[in-house]
RODRENTI-672794 format. One record per residue (C-alpha): residue number from 1; residue in three letters; y, z, x. Coordinates in nm, 4 decimals, padded with zeros to 6 digits. Each point is the difference from the previous one (the first is absolute). Example, Ala and Ser with C-alpha at 12.3 -4.5 7.8 and 13.67 -1.06 7.14 Angstrom:
2
<node 1, 'ala', <-00.4500, 00.7800, 01.2300>>
<node 2, 'ser', <00.3440, -00.0660, 00.1370>>
! end
This chain:
442
<node 1, 'met', <14.3870, 06.8112, 07.3070>>
<node 2, 'lys', <00.3552, -00.1084, 00.2116>>
<node 3, 'arg', <00.1360, 00.2646, -00.0334>>
<node 4, 'leu', <-00.2928, 00.2403, 00.1160>>
<node 5, 'pro', <00.0363, 00.1526, 00.3480>>
<node 6, 'leu', <-00.2536, -00.2727, 00.2695>>
<node 7, 'ala', <-00.2383, 00.2995, 00.0167>>
<node 8, 'thr', <-00.0259, 00.0501, -00.3702>>
<node 9, 'gln', <-00.0390, -00.3459, -00.0578>>
<node 10, 'leu', <-00.2846, -00.0182, 00.2920>>
<node 11, 'leu', <-00.1609, 00.2908, -00.1942>>
<node 12, 'val', <-00.0518, -00.1949, -00.3231>>
<node 13, 'leu', <-00.0738, -00.2747, 00.1347>>
<node 14, 'leu', <-00.2947, 00.0745, 00.2110>>
<node 15, 'ser', <-00.0683, 00.2885, -00.2882>>
<node 16, 'leu', <-00.0554, -00.3484, -00.2226>>
<node 17, 'ala', <-00.2200, -00.2075, 00.3078>>
<node 18, 'ile', <-00.1888, 00.3000, -00.0204>>
<node 19, 'ser', <-00.0952, -00.0126, -00.3273>>
<node 20, 'ile', <-00.0470, -00.3360, -00.0535>>
<node 21, 'ala', <-00.2610, -00.0371, 00.2995>>
<node 22, 'phe', <-00.1860, 00.3355, -00.1004>>
<node 23, 'ile', <00.0119, -00.1730, -00.3797>>
<node 24, 'gly', <-00.1144, -00.3106, 00.1637>>
<node 25, 'ala', <-00.3009, 00.1303, 00.1547>>
<node 26, 'leu', <-00.0912, 00.2924, -00.2854>>
<node 27, 'ile', <-00.0572, -00.3859, -00.1691>>
<node 28, 'val', <-00.1978, -00.1014, 00.2305>>
<node 29, 'thr', <-00.1908, 00.2726, 00.0729>>
<node 30, 'val', <-00.0771, 00.0049, -00.3877>>
<node 31, 'leu', <-00.0872, -00.3531, -00.0527>>
<node 32, 'ala', <-00.2167, 00.0267, 00.3520>>
<node 33, 'gln', <-00.1490, 00.3255, -00.1223>>
<node 34, 'arg', <-00.0871, -00.1376, -00.3784>>
<node 35, 'ser', <-00.1661, -00.3067, 00.1451>>
<node 36, 'asn', <-00.2076, 00.2383, 00.2062>>
<node 37, 'asp', <-00.1022, 00.2039, -00.2619>>
<node 38, 'gln', <-00.1038, -00.2484, -00.2269>>
<node 39, 'asn', <-00.2058, -00.1051, 00.2471>>
<node 40, 'ala', <-00.1686, 00.3061, 00.0867>>
<node 41, 'arg', <00.0154, 00.0912, -00.4041>>
<node 42, 'asp', <-00.2186, -00.3531, -00.0559>>
<node 43, 'ala', <-00.2323, 00.0477, 00.3122>>
<node 44, 'leu', <-00.0607, 00.3548, -00.1775>>
<node 45, 'val', <-00.0409, -00.1356, -00.3478>>
<node 46, 'ser', <-00.2487, -00.2755, 00.1740>>
<node 47, 'asn', <-00.1698, 00.2567, 00.1803>>
<node 48, 'arg', <-00.0308, 00.2303, -00.2440>>
<node 49, 'ile', <-00.1313, -00.2679, -00.2382>>
<node 50, 'gln', <-00.2443, -00.1009, 00.2813>>
<node 51, 'glu', <-00.1842, 00.2776, -00.0012>>
<node 52, 'leu', <00.0355, 00.1173, -00.3957>>
<node 53, 'ala', <-00.2516, -00.3106, -00.0705>>
<node 54, 'leu', <-00.1998, 00.0342, 00.3068>>
<node 55, 'thr', <-00.1107, 00.3488, -00.1271>>
<node 56, 'leu', <00.0157, -00.0664, -00.3468>>
<node 57, 'ser', <-00.2239, -00.3212, 00.0869>>
<node 58, 'ala', <-00.2635, 00.2352, 00.2092>>
<node 59, 'leu', <-00.0129, 00.2883, -00.3428>>
<node 60, 'ala', <-00.1758, 00.0020, -00.2923>>
<node 61, 'pro', <00.1398, -00.0754, -00.2915>>
<node 62, 'glu', <-00.0094, 00.3567, -00.1675>>
<node 63, 'ser', <00.1695, 00.1239, 00.3238>>
<node 64, 'gln', <00.2625, -00.2103, 00.0259>>
<node 65, 'pro', <00.2247, 00.1758, -00.3193>>
<node 66, 'asp', <-00.0015, 00.3100, 00.2019>>
<node 67, 'phe', <00.0692, -00.1594, 00.3186>>
<node 68, 'val', <00.3065, -00.1652, -00.1708>>
<node 69, 'arg', <00.1684, 00.3388, -00.1171>>
<node 70, 'asp', <-00.0422, 00.1851, 00.2840>>
<node 71, 'ala', <00.0931, -00.2734, 00.2271>>
<node 72, 'ser', <00.3821, -00.0594, -00.2624>>
<node 73, 'asn', <00.2682, 00.2605, 00.1134>>
<node 74, 'asn', <00.3645, 00.0558, -00.0812>>
<node 75, 'val', <00.1265, -00.3746, 00.1205>>
<node 76, 'thr', <-00.3191, -00.1974, -00.0437>>
<node 77, 'thr', <-00.1675, -00.0561, -00.2877>>
<node 78, 'ile', <-00.3796, -00.1549, -00.0022>>
<node 79, 'ala', <-00.1968, -00.1762, -00.2386>>
<node 80, 'met', <-00.3112, -00.1782, -00.1341>>
<node 81, 'asn', <00.0653, -00.2013, -00.2796>>
<node 82, 'ala', <-00.1627, -00.2638, -00.2216>>
<node 83, 'glu', <00.3552, -00.2063, 00.0234>>
<node 84, 'pro', <00.2170, -00.0416, 00.2464>>
<node 85, 'thr', <00.3659, 00.2290, -00.0162>>
<node 86, 'val', <00.1543, -00.3447, 00.2328>>
<node 87, 'leu', <-00.0425, -00.3201, -00.1793>>
<node 88, 'lys', <00.1836, -00.2362, 00.2261>>
<node 89, 'thr', <00.1082, 00.0540, 00.3136>>
<node 90, 'ser', <00.3468, 00.0138, 00.0234>>
<node 91, 'ala', <00.2796, -00.3398, 00.1323>>
<node 92, 'asp', <00.1758, 00.2148, 00.2923>>
<node 93, 'ser', <-00.1008, -00.0328, 00.3506>>
<node 94, 'arg', <-00.1262, 00.3580, 00.0592>>
<node 95, 'ser', <-00.2291, 00.0159, -00.2512>>
<node 96, 'gln', <-00.1741, -00.3182, 00.0786>>
<node 97, 'met', <-00.0353, 00.1149, 00.3610>>
<node 98, 'leu', <-00.1580, 00.2863, -00.0763>>
<node 99, 'ala', <-00.2343, -00.1760, -00.2869>>
<node 100, 'glu', <-00.0528, -00.2458, 00.3067>>
<node 101, 'arg', <-00.1279, 00.3197, 00.2075>>
<node 102, 'leu', <-00.2394, 00.1365, -00.2185>>
<node 103, 'lys', <-00.2144, -00.2882, -00.1709>>
<node 104, 'glu', <-00.0328, -00.1258, 00.4722>>
<node 105, 'ala', <-00.1180, 00.3640, 00.0670>>
<node 106, 'leu', <-00.2358, 00.0646, -00.3133>>
<node 107, 'gly', <-00.0497, -00.3860, -00.0149>>
<node 108, 'gln', <00.0279, 00.0744, -00.4250>>
<node 109, 'ser', <00.1845, -00.3245, -00.1495>>
<node 110, 'glu', <00.1749, 00.2767, -00.2977>>
<node 111, 'val', <00.2573, 00.1773, 00.1523>>
<node 112, 'his', <00.3510, 00.0697, -00.2394>>
<node 113, 'val', <00.2493, 00.2117, 00.1913>>
<node 114, 'ser', <00.3516, 00.0370, -00.1419>>
<node 115, 'ile', <00.2729, 00.1868, 00.1483>>
<node 116, 'leu', <00.2576, 00.1590, -00.2204>>
<node 117, 'ser', <00.2725, 00.2769, 00.0442>>
<node 118, 'arg', <00.1220, 00.2433, -00.2768>>
<node 119, 'ala', <00.2104, 00.3217, -00.0565>>
<node 120, 'glu', <-00.1850, 00.3741, -00.0118>>
<node 121, 'pro', <00.1710, 00.2938, -00.0223>>
<node 122, 'asn', <-00.1312, 00.1772, 00.3834>>
<node 123, 'arg', <-00.2115, 00.2727, -00.0658>>
<node 124, 'pro', <00.0746, 00.3754, 00.1553>>
<node 125, 'glu', <-00.3321, 00.0341, 00.1530>>
<node 126, 'asp', <-00.0534, -00.3024, 00.1432>>
<node 127, 'pro', <00.0303, 00.0661, 00.3524>>
<node 128, 'arg', <00.0426, -00.3346, 00.1059>>
<node 129, 'asn', <00.3184, -00.0350, -00.1129>>
<node 130, 'phe', <00.0321, -00.3036, -00.1569>>
<node 131, 'gly', <00.2632, -00.1545, -00.1554>>
<node 132, 'leu', <00.1132, -00.1365, -00.3907>>
<node 133, 'asn', <-00.1029, -00.3362, 00.0927>>
<node 134, 'arg', <-00.3777, -00.0354, 00.1026>>
<node 135, 'glu', <-00.2008, -00.3145, 00.0682>>
<node 136, 'ile', <-00.3479, -00.0537, -00.2069>>
<node 137, 'ile', <-00.2691, -00.1772, 00.1546>>
<node 138, 'leu', <-00.2215, -00.0972, -00.2292>>
<node 139, 'val', <-00.3047, -00.2259, 00.0888>>
<node 140, 'ser', <-00.3410, -00.1198, -00.2091>>
<node 141, 'val', <-00.3024, -00.0742, 00.1594>>
<node 142, 'gln', <-00.3070, -00.1302, -00.1333>>
<node 143, 'leu', <-00.3103, 00.1596, 00.1577>>
<node 144, 'gly', <-00.2542, -00.1500, -00.2832>>
<node 145, 'asn', <-00.0859, -00.1127, -00.3619>>
<node 146, 'asn', <00.2347, 00.2082, -00.2167>>
<node 147, 'arg', <00.0873, 00.2010, 00.3142>>
<node 148, 'trp', <00.4078, 00.0529, 00.1337>>
<node 149, 'leu', <00.0368, 00.1949, 00.2116>>
<node 150, 'asn', <00.4292, 00.1283, -00.0658>>
<node 151, 'phe', <00.2256, 00.1332, 00.2416>>
<node 152, 'ser', <00.3352, 00.1432, -00.0885>>
<node 153, 'ala', <00.2034, 00.1488, 00.3327>>
<node 154, 'arg', <00.3664, 00.1377, -00.1023>>
<node 155, 'glu', <00.1908, 00.0007, 00.3701>>
<node 156, 'pro', <00.3758, 00.0628, 00.0458>>
<node 157, 'arg', <00.2284, -00.2209, 00.0638>>
<node 158, 'ser', <00.2888, 00.1580, 00.1169>>
<node 159, 'trp', <-00.0125, -00.0455, 00.3841>>
<node 160, 'tyr', <00.1910, 00.3077, 00.0434>>
<node 161, 'thr', <-00.0482, 00.3408, -00.1406>>
<node 162, 'lys', <00.2974, 00.2075, -00.0760>>
<node 163, 'thr', <-00.0622, 00.2549, 00.2650>>
<node 164, 'gln', <-00.0209, -00.3070, 00.2465>>
<node 165, 'leu', <00.3383, -00.1806, -00.1338>>
<node 166, 'gln', <00.1233, 00.3703, 00.0517>>
<node 167, 'tyr', <-00.0946, 00.0400, 00.3395>>
<node 168, 'leu', <00.1395, -00.3942, 00.0791>>
<node 169, 'leu', <00.3552, 00.0771, -00.1323>>
<node 170, 'ala', <00.0126, 00.3069, 00.1809>>
<node 171, 'phe', <-00.1003, -00.2483, 00.3314>>
<node 172, 'tyr', <00.2657, -00.1879, -00.1020>>
<node 173, 'ala', <00.2856, 00.2263, -00.0528>>
<node 174, 'cys', <-00.0709, 00.1618, 00.3868>>
<node 175, 'ser', <-00.0434, -00.2558, 00.1868>>
<node 176, 'leu', <00.3180, -00.1260, -00.2172>>
<node 177, 'leu', <00.1733, 00.2992, 00.1444>>
<node 178, 'phe', <-00.0998, -00.0028, 00.3293>>
<node 179, 'val', <00.0552, -00.3541, 00.0173>>
<node 180, 'leu', <00.3920, 00.0905, -00.1026>>
<node 181, 'gly', <00.0262, 00.2958, 00.1894>>
<node 182, 'val', <-00.1091, -00.1452, 00.3465>>
<node 183, 'val', <00.1986, -00.3242, -00.0947>>
<node 184, 'trp', <00.3348, 00.2329, -00.1142>>
<node 185, 'val', <-00.0428, 00.1761, 00.3443>>
<node 186, 'phe', <00.0435, -00.3744, 00.1398>>
<node 187, 'leu', <00.2873, -00.0770, -00.2359>>
<node 188, 'arg', <00.1864, 00.3116, 00.1351>>
<node 189, 'arg', <-00.0483, -00.0526, 00.3258>>
<node 190, 'thr', <00.1224, -00.3844, -00.0337>>
<node 191, 'ile', <00.2381, 00.0216, -00.2647>>
<node 192, 'ser', <00.1867, 00.3065, 00.1658>>
<node 193, 'pro', <00.1984, -00.1870, 00.3057>>
<node 194, 'ile', <00.1022, -00.2604, -00.2770>>
<node 195, 'glu', <00.1531, 00.2724, -00.2021>>
<node 196, 'glu', <00.1128, 00.1559, 00.3263>>
<node 197, 'leu', <00.1859, -00.3368, 00.0014>>
<node 198, 'ala', <00.1466, -00.0523, -00.3064>>
<node 199, 'val', <00.1650, 00.3845, 00.0205>>
<node 200, 'ala', <00.1494, -00.0961, 00.3265>>
<node 201, 'ala', <00.1247, -00.3602, -00.0799>>
<node 202, 'gln', <00.1550, 00.1898, -00.3202>>
<node 203, 'lys', <00.2028, 00.2576, 00.2058>>
<node 204, 'ser', <00.0855, -00.3568, 00.2375>>
<node 205, 'ala', <00.1372, -00.1114, -00.3052>>
<node 206, 'lys', <00.2119, 00.2997, -00.0326>>
<node 207, 'gly', <00.1442, -00.0136, 00.3204>>
<node 208, 'asp', <-00.2339, 00.2414, 00.1818>>
<node 209, 'arg', <-00.0608, -00.1711, 00.3561>>
<node 210, 'ser', <-00.2744, 00.2655, 00.1533>>
<node 211, 'ala', <-00.2273, -00.0561, -00.2528>>
<node 212, 'arg', <-00.3384, -00.1443, 00.1689>>
<node 213, 'val', <-00.3211, -00.0190, -00.1391>>
<node 214, 'pro', <-00.3790, 00.1144, 00.2453>>
<node 215, 'glu', <-00.1123, -00.2684, 00.1676>>
<node 216, 'glu', <-00.3620, 00.0669, -00.1755>>
<node 217, 'gly', <-00.3135, -00.0673, -00.2742>>
<node 218, 'pro', <-00.1051, -00.3971, 00.0572>>
<node 219, 'leu', <00.1277, -00.2470, 00.2779>>
<node 220, 'glu', <00.1999, -00.2089, -00.2790>>
<node 221, 'phe', <00.1629, 00.3490, -00.1037>>
<node 222, 'gln', <00.0804, 00.0717, 00.3540>>
<node 223, 'gln', <00.1342, -00.3116, 00.0088>>
<node 224, 'ala', <00.2429, 00.0248, -00.2406>>
<node 225, 'ala', <00.1341, 00.3474, 00.0841>>
<node 226, 'lys', <00.0783, -00.1009, 00.3550>>
<node 227, 'ala', <00.1874, -00.3429, -00.1333>>
<node 228, 'phe', <00.1979, 00.2377, -00.2131>>
<node 229, 'asn', <00.0705, 00.3147, 00.2791>>
<node 230, 'thr', <00.1332, -00.3002, 00.1926>>
<node 231, 'met', <00.2284, -00.1407, -00.2851>>
<node 232, 'gln', <00.0885, 00.3734, -00.0437>>
<node 233, 'glu', <00.0672, -00.0019, 00.3778>>
<node 234, 'arg', <00.2532, -00.3144, 00.0029>>
<node 235, 'ile', <00.1869, 00.0869, -00.2703>>
<node 236, 'ser', <00.0097, 00.3588, 00.0709>>
<node 237, 'gln', <00.1760, -00.1675, 00.3415>>
<node 238, 'phe', <00.2176, -00.2528, -00.2283>>
<node 239, 'asp', <00.1737, 00.2698, -00.1444>>
<node 240, 'ala', <00.0128, 00.1776, 00.2852>>
<node 241, 'glu', <00.2234, -00.2852, 00.1680>>
<node 242, 'arg', <00.1562, -00.0662, -00.3383>>
<node 243, 'thr', <00.1567, 00.3389, -00.0099>>
<node 244, 'arg', <00.0857, -00.0223, 00.3600>>
<node 245, 'thr', <00.1855, -00.2935, -00.0612>>
<node 246, 'ile', <00.2011, 00.1799, -00.3045>>
<node 247, 'ala', <00.0948, 00.3090, 00.2234>>
<node 248, 'ala', <00.0975, -00.2502, 00.2659>>
<node 249, 'val', <00.2107, -00.1915, -00.2809>>
<node 250, 'gly', <00.1947, 00.2492, -00.1986>>
<node 251, 'his', <00.0335, 00.1952, 00.3168>>
<node 252, 'asp', <00.1863, -00.2625, 00.2406>>
<node 253, 'leu', <00.2077, -00.1214, -00.3534>>
<node 254, 'arg', <00.1756, 00.3271, -00.0437>>
<node 255, 'thr', <00.1931, -00.0143, 00.3555>>
<node 256, 'pro', <00.1706, -00.3997, -00.1252>>
<node 257, 'leu', <00.0188, 00.1381, -00.3514>>
<node 258, 'thr', <00.1896, 00.3110, 00.1097>>
<node 259, 'ser', <00.2282, -00.1884, 00.1794>>
<node 260, 'leu', <00.0779, -00.2463, -00.2701>>
<node 261, 'arg', <00.0812, 00.2601, -00.2451>>
<node 262, 'ile', <00.2916, 00.1517, 00.2075>>
<node 263, 'arg', <00.1427, -00.3191, 00.0381>>
<node 264, 'ala', <-00.0298, -00.0767, -00.4107>>
<node 265, 'glu', <00.1626, 00.3412, 00.0168>>
<node 266, 'met', <00.2382, -00.1656, 00.1788>>
<node 267, 'ile', <00.0880, -00.2935, -00.2203>>
<node 268, 'glu', <00.2868, 00.0313, -00.2236>>
<node 269, 'gly', <00.0303, -00.1665, -00.3782>>
<node 270, 'glu', <-00.2835, -00.0761, -00.2920>>
<node 271, 'leu', <-00.3018, -00.0630, 00.1900>>
<node 272, 'arg', <-00.0206, 00.3024, 00.2659>>
<node 273, 'glu', <-00.1922, 00.1842, -00.3142>>
<node 274, 'pro', <-00.2373, -00.2685, -00.0929>>
<node 275, 'met', <-00.1117, -00.0066, 00.3774>>
<node 276, 'ile', <-00.0431, 00.3725, 00.0742>>
<node 277, 'asp', <-00.2041, 00.0122, -00.3450>>
<node 278, 'thr', <-00.2048, -00.2781, 00.1102>>
<node 279, 'leu', <-00.0182, 00.0792, 00.3958>>
<node 280, 'asp', <-00.1105, 00.4113, -00.1565>>
<node 281, 'glu', <-00.3183, -00.1853, -00.2568>>
<node 282, 'val', <-00.1177, -00.1682, 00.3742>>
<node 283, 'ala', <00.0032, 00.3399, 00.1907>>
<node 284, 'ala', <-00.1486, 00.1671, -00.3258>>
<node 285, 'met', <-00.2748, -00.2738, 00.0285>>
<node 286, 'ala', <00.0037, 00.0713, 00.4070>>
<node 287, 'asp', <-00.0521, 00.3514, -00.0580>>
<node 288, 'gly', <-00.3009, -00.0657, -00.2790>>
<node 289, 'leu', <-00.1416, -00.2345, 00.2453>>
<node 290, 'val', <-00.0108, 00.3020, 00.3230>>
<node 291, 'ser', <-00.0894, 00.2645, -00.2961>>
<node 292, 'tyr', <-00.3151, -00.2380, -00.1068>>
<node 293, 'ala', <-00.0799, -00.0447, 00.3781>>
<node 294, 'arg', <00.0162, 00.3338, 00.0932>>
<node 295, 'met', <-00.1984, 00.1251, -00.3331>>
<node 296, 'gly', <-00.2867, 00.2865, 00.0881>>
<node 297, 'gln', <00.0906, -00.0684, 00.3227>>
<node 298, 'ser', <-00.0790, 00.3507, 00.2172>>
<node 299, 'glu', <-00.0767, 00.2249, -00.3331>>
<node 300, 'asn', <-00.3644, 00.1383, -00.0104>>
<node 301, 'leu', <-00.0934, -00.0987, -00.3216>>
<node 302, 'thr', <-00.3049, 00.2229, -00.0576>>
<node 303, 'gln', <00.2077, 00.3645, -00.1001>>
<node 304, 'asn', <-00.1605, 00.1496, -00.2759>>
<node 305, 'ile', <00.3026, 00.0620, -00.2346>>
<node 306, 'ser', <00.0808, 00.1147, -00.3093>>
<node 307, 'leu', <00.1764, -00.2689, -00.2634>>
<node 308, 'arg', <00.1147, 00.1763, -00.2210>>
<node 309, 'ala', <00.2152, 00.2273, 00.2436>>
<node 310, 'leu', <00.0571, -00.3118, 00.1231>>
<node 311, 'leu', <00.1332, -00.2100, -00.2939>>
<node 312, 'ala', <00.1637, 00.2944, -00.1439>>
<node 313, 'lys', <00.2392, 00.0457, 00.3424>>
<node 314, 'leu', <00.0161, -00.4020, 00.0022>>
<node 315, 'cys', <00.1576, -00.0208, -00.3702>>
<node 316, 'glu', <00.2108, 00.2978, 00.0743>>
<node 317, 'glu', <00.1706, -00.2199, 00.2826>>
<node 318, 'leu', <00.0378, -00.2694, -00.2313>>
<node 319, 'asp', <00.1097, 00.2064, -00.3270>>
<node 320, 'val', <-00.2949, -00.1549, -00.2717>>
<node 321, 'pro', <-00.2826, 00.1847, -00.1318>>
<node 322, 'phe', <-00.3143, 00.0816, 00.0184>>
<node 323, 'his', <-00.3027, 00.0701, -00.1899>>
<node 324, 'ala', <-00.2653, 00.1206, 00.1772>>
<node 325, 'met', <-00.3645, 00.0535, -00.1567>>
<node 326, 'ala', <-00.2037, 00.0611, 00.2812>>
<node 327, 'asp', <00.0279, 00.1519, 00.3538>>
<node 328, 'pro', <-00.2253, -00.2572, 00.2328>>
<node 329, 'val', <-00.0434, 00.0468, 00.3635>>
<node 330, 'ile', <00.0352, -00.3521, 00.2039>>
<node 331, 'thr', <-00.0393, -00.1578, 00.3655>>
<node 332, 'ala', <00.3020, -00.0956, 00.0782>>
<node 333, 'gly', <00.3350, -00.0676, 00.1872>>
<node 334, 'pro', <00.2902, 00.1915, -00.1565>>
<node 335, 'val', <00.2932, -00.1908, 00.1307>>
<node 336, 'ser', <-00.1760, -00.3606, -00.0587>>
<node 337, 'phe', <-00.1561, 00.0993, -00.3779>>
<node 338, 'ser', <00.3097, 00.2089, -00.0716>>
<node 339, 'arg', <00.1758, -00.3511, 00.0419>>
<node 340, 'ala', <-00.1459, -00.1953, -00.1688>>
<node 341, 'ile', <00.0213, 00.1905, -00.3177>>
<node 342, 'arg', <00.3439, 00.0032, 00.0849>>
<node 343, 'asn', <00.0438, -00.3882, 00.0214>>
<node 344, 'leu', <-00.1979, -00.0014, -00.3802>>
<node 345, 'val', <00.2651, 00.2176, -00.0764>>
<node 346, 'glu', <00.2858, -00.1745, 00.1145>>
<node 347, 'asn', <-00.0517, -00.2775, -00.0792>>
<node 348, 'ala', <-00.0200, 00.1431, -00.3925>>
<node 349, 'leu', <00.2972, 00.1619, 00.0593>>
<node 350, 'ala', <00.1875, -00.3539, 00.1356>>
<node 351, 'tyr', <-00.1404, -00.1935, -00.2661>>
<node 352, 'ala', <00.0125, 00.2017, -00.2999>>
<node 353, 'gly', <00.2262, 00.3227, 00.0966>>
<node 354, 'gln', <-00.2966, 00.2487, -00.1141>>
<node 355, 'ala', <-00.3342, 00.1063, 00.1295>>
<node 356, 'glu', <-00.2922, 00.2533, -00.0795>>
<node 357, 'val', <-00.3067, 00.0631, 00.2368>>
<node 358, 'ser', <-00.3237, 00.1781, -00.1537>>
<node 359, 'leu', <-00.2970, 00.0932, 00.1533>>
<node 360, 'ser', <-00.3881, 00.0653, -00.0787>>
<node 361, 'val', <-00.3535, -00.0904, 00.1206>>
<node 362, 'gln', <-00.2468, -00.2624, -00.1460>>
<node 363, 'ala', <-00.3234, -00.0683, 00.1149>>
<node 364, 'gly', <00.0245, 00.1690, 00.3157>>
<node 365, 'lys', <00.3791, -00.1302, 00.0251>>
<node 366, 'ala', <00.2863, 00.1007, 00.0483>>
<node 367, 'val', <00.2262, -00.2176, -00.2191>>
<node 368, 'val', <00.4187, 00.0053, 00.0505>>
<node 369, 'lys', <00.1684, -00.1843, -00.2526>>
<node 370, 'val', <00.3670, -00.0981, 00.0258>>
<node 371, 'glu', <00.1481, -00.0609, -00.2992>>
<node 372, 'asp', <00.3510, -00.1438, -00.1351>>
<node 373, 'asp', <00.1498, -00.1897, -00.3141>>
<node 374, 'gly', <00.1625, -00.2853, 00.1118>>
<node 375, 'pro', <00.0141, -00.3332, -00.0573>>
<node 376, 'gly', <-00.3475, -00.0554, 00.1457>>
<node 377, 'ile', <-00.1342, -00.2933, 00.2323>>
<node 378, 'glu', <-00.0514, -00.3307, -00.1010>>
<node 379, 'pro', <-00.3644, -00.0940, -00.0009>>
<node 380, 'ser', <00.0307, -00.3238, 00.2121>>
<node 381, 'leu', <00.0899, 00.2959, 00.3189>>
<node 382, 'leu', <-00.1976, 00.2352, -00.1105>>
<node 383, 'ser', <-00.3061, -00.1660, 00.3110>>
<node 384, 'lys', <00.2392, -00.0511, 00.2230>>
<node 385, 'leu', <00.1547, 00.3442, 00.0365>>
<node 386, 'phe', <-00.1642, 00.1596, 00.2827>>
<node 387, 'glu', <00.0844, -00.3066, 00.2100>>
<node 388, 'pro', <00.2260, 00.0477, 00.2414>>
<node 389, 'phe', <00.4435, -00.0433, -00.0579>>
<node 390, 'val', <-00.1144, -00.0385, -00.4399>>
<node 391, 'arg', <00.2194, 00.1828, -00.2403>>
<node 392, 'gly', <-00.0924, 00.0214, -00.3262>>
<node 393, 'glu', <00.3130, -00.1939, -00.1418>>
<node 394, 'ala', <00.1177, -00.2882, 00.1185>>
<node 395, 'ser', <00.3303, 00.0544, 00.1222>>
<node 396, 'arg', <00.1290, 00.1936, 00.3561>>
<node 397, 'ser', <00.2240, 00.1958, -00.1187>>
<node 398, 'arg', <00.0522, 00.3252, 00.2053>>
<node 399, 'glu', <00.0080, 00.2359, -00.2484>>
<node 400, 'thr', <-00.3479, -00.0732, -00.1376>>
<node 401, 'gly', <-00.2110, -00.0291, 00.2899>>
<node 402, 'gly', <-00.0197, -00.0126, 00.4149>>
<node 403, 'ala', <-00.1315, -00.2647, 00.1239>>
<node 404, 'gly', <-00.3736, -00.0231, -00.2030>>
<node 405, 'leu', <-00.2270, 00.1950, 00.2517>>
<node 406, 'gly', <00.0167, 00.3511, -00.2014>>
<node 407, 'leu', <-00.3554, -00.1114, -00.1754>>
<node 408, 'ser', <-00.1269, -00.1765, 00.2719>>
<node 409, 'ile', <00.0420, 00.2873, 00.2317>>
<node 410, 'ala', <-00.1619, 00.2434, -00.2775>>
<node 411, 'gln', <-00.2846, -00.2370, -00.0261>>
<node 412, 'glu', <-00.0235, -00.0027, 00.3469>>
<node 413, 'ile', <00.0002, 00.4280, 00.0094>>
<node 414, 'thr', <-00.2069, 00.0464, -00.2942>>
<node 415, 'val', <-00.2885, -00.2424, 00.1152>>
<node 416, 'ala', <-00.0225, 00.1876, 00.3618>>
<node 417, 'his', <-00.1050, 00.2809, -00.1711>>
<node 418, 'gly', <-00.2690, -00.1439, -00.2135>>
<node 419, 'gly', <00.2125, -00.0170, -00.3121>>
<node 420, 'glu', <00.1095, -00.2679, -00.2001>>
<node 421, 'leu', <00.3617, -00.1122, -00.2053>>
<node 422, 'ser', <00.0318, -00.1957, -00.2870>>
<node 423, 'val', <00.3133, -00.0254, -00.2280>>
<node 424, 'ile', <00.0343, -00.1146, -00.3913>>
<node 425, 'asn', <00.2288, -00.0493, -00.2145>>
<node 426, 'lys', <-00.0021, 00.2740, -00.2667>>
<node 427, 'pro', <-00.1227, -00.1675, -00.3456>>
<node 428, 'asp', <00.3833, 00.0731, -00.1964>>
<node 429, 'cys', <00.2277, 00.0061, 00.3258>>
<node 430, 'gly', <00.0195, 00.1147, 00.3689>>
<node 431, 'val', <-00.2653, -00.0112, 00.3084>>
<node 432, 'thr', <-00.2789, 00.2270, 00.1102>>
<node 433, 'ala', <-00.1562, -00.0337, 00.3235>>
<node 434, 'ile', <-00.2741, 00.2666, 00.0438>>
<node 435, 'val', <-00.0789, 00.0659, 00.3280>>
<node 436, 'lys', <-00.4326, 00.1828, 00.0420>>
<node 437, 'val', <-00.1159, 00.1202, 00.3600>>
<node 438, 'pro', <-00.3512, 00.1721, 00.0164>>
<node 439, 'ile', <-00.0020, 00.3818, 00.0138>>
<node 440, 'leu', <-00.0880, 00.2162, 00.3060>>
<node 441, 'gly', <-00.3931, 00.0212, -00.0309>>
<node 442, 'thr', <-00.1416, -00.2898, -00.2181>>
! end
């Protein structure tokens, strides 16, 4: 239940609540109807017996058998006998109450009542469509010496017929569907802002500072959306300021580094080469800072380009194998996107000495894989690879890489194109960098 979407959970809980309420209301209704039916049936039997007793008392003895025969029907049996059918009133309260009512109405001291229930097969010709369970009301009233009026009425004990139950179930189903439909529309209108906020938060987590949420829906969601948009705006301003600071630092470092290198070249002895190497590394870091700060600026990222052609040209320049299983068209900036893939390939060449690029389409996205057969990356570094100045190996050797900004730049460019970048170790050896970007029209 906890793993289901919120809308599904609410619909399930609402369905259970409605079902329980319906069953409870049905039970209360059945009990109330049962009580009313029993009271009405007892009153009807009492009135019928009073009428029969008065009529029989007024008739001549020789006319009574014909009257009794004519008064009987398929649910009521009436007889005049010398002995009572019911010898003693049953102990249940209903039989006792009916017997007292008849005694009071007829002024007879001998009235015996017994109410039974038994199962009988339903008769097709019975227009009242009684259920299998029937209630038998037996009454014996003494009208004189050796003259007993024996009355038997068979009444239905089921308080709903099959047709009525079908109607109730159909009414319940239609009501449930109507209520759930209305609630579903309400939930979609209510939960849609939450889903939009979740999508925007995921984009923000990947570095997309342009993600915004419409400030619509209920008041609480409007407040949450406004807070999120304000947060995004402040983070975007912070990133812009950070970028300007990095660019300024990288740019300002170039002049003193150039001056120091010139002076280092004038030094003679064994300290000359280590100093020049260190200065070159710092200069590479400064250049990386400038490149990182200027990444994606002044380029239109909305051009429609053939990814296969772009990668084929890049792989030809870098002299690495390229395999394309599709030719997707993406919306991108060709220079910046090419630079992102170039950084991945150059990383593979620097650390493994070889690389291989492949292109495919999966789930509406173009998938670019850059693979190598190198030593792989330490698992502890995988989660930090996209941070600036983090490299895939602990040393700062210039033979194996630059300042550690290549993956950060590739990540920023990929996110700017609405995609995602991941780096994983291959099962045997080597690393696979995977870039996924939306295809045009998806």
